[in-house]
C-alpha positions as a Markdown table, in Angstrom:
| # | Residue | x | y | z |
|---|---|---|---|---|
| 1 | Met | 81.1 | 97.3 | 81.5 |
| 2 | Ala | 80.4 | 94.5 | 84.4 |
| 3 | Tyr | 76.5 | 96.4 | 85.0 |
| 4 | Thr | 73.3 | 96.0 | 83.0 |
| 5 | Ile | 70.7 | 98.1 | 82.8 |
| 6 | Lys | 66.7 | 97.6 | 82.1 |
| 7 | Arg | 64.4 | 100.5 | 81.7 |
| 8 | Gln | 60.8 | 99.9 | 82.2 |
| 9 | Lys | 58.1 | 102.5 | 82.2 |
| 10 | Asp | 58.5 | 104.1 | 85.8 |
| 11 | Asn | 62.5 | 102.5 | 86.6 |
| 12 | Thr | 65.4 | 100.9 | 86.0 |
| 13 | Ile | 67.2 | 98.0 | 87.4 |
| 14 | Ile | 70.6 | 98.0 | 87.4 |
| 15 | Ser | 72.5 | 94.7 | 87.7 |
| 16 | Val | 75.8 | 94.4 | 88.8 |
| 17 | Asp | 78.0 | 91.0 | 88.5 |
| 18 | Ala | 81.9 | 91.4 | 90.0 |
| 19 | Ala | 84.9 | 89.0 | 91.1 |
| 20 | Lys | 85.5 | 91.3 | 93.9 |
| 21 | Glu | 83.3 | 93.3 | 96.6 |
| 22 | Ile | 84.5 | 96.6 | 96.2 |
| 23 | Asp | 84.5 | 96.1 | 92.8 |
| 24 | Ala | 80.5 | 95.7 | 93.0 |
| 25 | Phe | 79.9 | 98.4 | 94.6 |
| 26 | Leu | 82.2 | 100.3 | 92.4 |
| 27 | Asp | 79.8 | 98.9 | 88.8 |
| 28 | Ala | 76.4 | 99.8 | 91.0 |
| 29 | Ala | 78.4 | 103.7 | 91.6 |
| 30 | Arg | 79.5 | 103.4 | 87.8 |
| 31 | Gly | 75.8 | 101.7 | 86.5 |
| 32 | Leu | 73.8 | 103.9 | 88.9 |
| 33 | Tyr | 75.1 | 107.3 | 86.8 |
| 34 | Ala | 75.2 | 105.5 | 83.6 |
| 35 | Ser | 71.1 | 105.1 | 83.7 |
| 36 | Met | 70.6 | 109.1 | 84.2 |
| 37 | Tyr | 73.4 | 109.8 | 81.8 |
| 38 | Asp | 75.5 | 108.6 | 79.1 |
| 39 | Phe | 78.3 | 107.8 | 81.1 |
| 40 | Glu | 80.7 | 108.0 | 78.3 |
| 41 | Lys | 80.4 | 111.9 | 78.5 |
| 42 | Ile | 80.9 | 112.6 | 82.1 |
| 43 | Arg | 84.9 | 113.7 | 81.5 |
| 44 | Gly | 85.7 | 116.3 | 83.9 |
| 45 | Arg | 86.9 | 115.3 | 87.3 |
| 46 | Thr | 87.6 | 118.8 | 88.4 |
| 47 | Glu | 85.0 | 118.3 | 91.9 |
| 48 | Arg | 86.6 | 115.3 | 94.2 |
| 49 | Val | 84.2 | 114.2 | 97.4 |
| 50 | Lys | 84.8 | 112.1 | 99.8 |
| 51 | Ile | 82.4 | 110.0 | 100.9 |
| 52 | Val | 81.8 | 107.8 | 104.0 |
| 53 | Val | 78.8 | 106.2 | 105.0 |
| 54 | Glu | 77.5 | 103.2 | 107.5 |
| 55 | Gly | 75.1 | 100.9 | 106.8 |
| 56 | Lys | 73.6 | 98.2 | 109.7 |
| 57 | Ser | 74.1 | 95.3 | 106.9 |
| 58 | Val | 75.8 | 95.1 | 103.5 |
| 59 | Glu | 72.8 | 95.9 | 101.4 |
| 60 | Asp | 71.8 | 98.5 | 103.6 |
| 61 | Leu | 75.5 | 100.1 | 102.7 |
| 62 | Leu | 75.1 | 99.6 | 98.8 |
| 63 | Arg | 72.2 | 101.4 | 99.8 |
| 64 | Ala | 73.1 | 104.4 | 101.5 |
| 65 | Trp | 76.6 | 104.5 | 99.1 |
| 66 | Leu | 74.0 | 104.8 | 96.3 |
| 67 | Gln | 71.8 | 107.5 | 98.1 |
| 68 | Glu | 74.9 | 109.6 | 98.9 |
| 69 | Leu | 75.9 | 109.9 | 95.2 |
| 70 | Leu | 71.9 | 110.8 | 94.0 |
| 71 | Asp | 72.1 | 113.4 | 97.2 |
| 72 | Arg | 75.3 | 114.5 | 96.7 |
| 73 | Arg | 74.0 | 115.0 | 92.8 |
| 74 | Ser | 70.9 | 116.8 | 93.6 |
| 75 | Ile | 72.1 | 118.9 | 96.4 |
| 76 | His | 76.1 | 120.3 | 94.6 |
| 77 | Gly | 74.6 | 120.1 | 90.8 |
| 78 | Ile | 77.6 | 117.9 | 90.6 |
| 79 | Ile | 77.0 | 115.0 | 88.4 |
| 80 | Tyr | 80.4 | 111.6 | 88.9 |
| 81 | Gly | 82.1 | 109.5 | 86.2 |
| 82 | Ser | 85.0 | 108.0 | 88.5 |
| 83 | Phe | 84.4 | 106.7 | 91.7 |
| 84 | Ser | 87.1 | 104.9 | 93.9 |
| 85 | Ile | 87.0 | 103.4 | 97.0 |
| 86 | Val | 89.7 | 102.7 | 99.9 |
| 87 | Ser | 87.7 | 100.3 | 102.1 |
| 88 | Ile | 84.6 | 98.3 | 103.1 |
| 89 | Gln | 84.7 | 97.3 | 107.1 |
| 90 | Lys | 82.4 | 95.2 | 108.8 |
| 91 | Ile | 82.8 | 96.7 | 111.9 |
| 92 | Ser | 80.8 | 94.7 | 113.6 |
| 93 | Asn | 77.8 | 91.9 | 113.2 |
| 94 | Thr | 75.2 | 95.0 | 112.5 |
| 95 | Gln | 77.9 | 98.3 | 111.8 |
| 96 | Tyr | 79.9 | 98.2 | 108.5 |
| 97 | Leu | 81.6 | 101.6 | 107.0 |
| 98 | Leu | 82.3 | 102.6 | 103.9 |
| 99 | Thr | 85.0 | 105.1 | 102.6 |
| 100 | Gly | 85.4 | 106.5 | 99.3 |
| 101 | Ser | 85.6 | 109.1 | 97.2 |
| 102 | Ala | 83.2 | 110.4 | 93.8 |
| 103 | His | 85.0 | 112.7 | 91.0 |
| 104 | Gly | 83.3 | 114.5 | 88.7 |
| 105 | Glu | 81.9 | 118.1 | 87.2 |
| 106 | Ala | 79.4 | 120.3 | 87.6 |
| 107 | His | 76.5 | 119.1 | 85.5 |
| 108 | Asp | 76.0 | 120.9 | 82.2 |
| 109 | Pro | 72.2 | 120.2 | 80.8 |
| 110 | Arg | 73.6 | 121.0 | 77.2 |
| 111 | Leu | 76.6 | 118.5 | 77.2 |
| 112 | His | 74.9 | 115.8 | 79.8 |
| 113 | Pro | 71.2 | 115.6 | 78.7 |
| 114 | Met | 69.0 | 113.2 | 81.3 |
| 115 | Ile | 67.9 | 109.8 | 80.4 |
| 116 | Asn | 66.3 | 109.7 | 83.5 |
| 117 | Asp | 65.9 | 111.3 | 86.8 |
| 118 | Pro | 65.8 | 109.1 | 89.5 |
| 119 | His | 64.5 | 110.2 | 93.3 |
| 120 | Leu | 65.0 | 107.5 | 95.2 |
| 121 | Leu | 66.6 | 104.0 | 95.7 |
| 122 | Pro | 63.4 | 102.0 | 96.8 |
| 123 | Lys | 64.0 | 99.1 | 99.5 |
| 124 | Ser | 64.7 | 96.7 | 96.8 |
| 125 | Ile | 68.1 | 96.1 | 96.6 |
| 126 | Ser | 69.4 | 92.2 | 96.5 |
| 127 | Tyr | 73.2 | 91.9 | 97.2 |
| 128 | Lys | 74.7 | 88.1 | 97.3 |
| 129 | Gly | 78.3 | 87.1 | 98.0 |
| 130 | Lys | 78.7 | 83.7 | 97.0 |
| 131 | Asp | 82.0 | 81.3 | 96.6 |
| 132 | Lys | 84.5 | 84.5 | 95.3 |
| 133 | Lys | 81.5 | 86.2 | 93.2 |
| 134 | Phe | 79.2 | 89.5 | 94.5 |
| 135 | Ser | 76.1 | 90.4 | 92.8 |
| 136 | Cys | 73.5 | 93.0 | 93.4 |
| 137 | Ser | 70.8 | 94.0 | 91.9 |
| 138 | Phe | 68.4 | 97.4 | 92.6 |
| 139 | Gln | 65.9 | 99.5 | 91.3 |
| 140 | Ile | 66.0 | 103.5 | 90.7 |
| 141 | Thr | 62.6 | 104.9 | 90.3 |
| 142 | His | 61.7 | 108.0 | 87.4 |
């Protein structure tokens, strides 16, 4: 597990450290879902969705990636337990593009009781790529 989860009264802070940028994004997604469900119990891989998101910065791209995963859960009732990223591209100085996918299953409250139910990701995402190590931290509100 390359993420840590710190639960507080009104929010949860998830921190990630990774050797590769793609791994930081993947671990952030895993940490997000692990903060909501018992991540190990998400077994099914019956649903696969392709995800393409854009951002004006790496931080904005990370926010868009995580928000898309939350939105798809809310809209379609699918919880994800496996993530893949094909690419993270810097298109220009103010445009980044992520192409990836998520695999999961329909949410069954009996099999997947919620630990907490975040609604929105706030603006407090920090992301650092330095010396071939990547770190990010983000906060979700309950």
